[in-house]
N, C-alpha and C positions, 0 to 999 in steps of 0.2 A: 024159226023158219028161215029167215033172212040170211041167218049167219051160215045155214046149210047150202043155200043155193049160191052164195059168195064163195064158200070152200070149194063145192063141187066145181064151179066154173074154174077157179084158178087152178084146182089139182089136175082137173082134165085137160085143160090148155096148157099147163106145164108138161105134162106128162107127154103129148105130143112133140112138144119142143126137144125133150130131152131124150127121146127114144132114139137109141142108135141105129142110124140108117144102114149099117151093115146087116142087122138082123132082117129088114125089110128086103134087101138086095139078095141076101142069101135064099129067102123064102119064096122069091119070084113070084109066081102067080098067087101065092097064099100070103101075100104082104099083108093083107086086110086082118089076118088072124093076129099077128103083132100088134096091130093097132088096137084090135079088140082087147087082147090080153092086158096091154099097158093102160087102157081105159079103165078096165076093170079093176086092176092093181092100184090105180090112182085113186078111184072112187072107194075102194076098201080103206087106203090109208087115210083118205078125208073122213069116212065114216068112223074111224077109230078116234081121230082128232076130234070130231064133234062129240062122240060118246066121253072122252075124257074130260073136255071142257064142261060139259054138261054135268058130271059128277063132281067137278070141284070148280064150282063157279066164281070163288073169290081168288083162284090163283091163274097166273098167266102160265101157259104152256111153253112160252118162249123164254 
């Protein structure tokens, strides 16, 4: 469970930093939608990472 929280916090935090600002600028008042989408995408990638690591506990994903 701790790995889930660490991965989630890392992925969500990095998603906000790497989100292209042009997308938010172009969307004007709907900039929050771009952030919401990027957060969901980041969480989905993190969930896939956790799933793969739980299926292969002896192997490193890196």
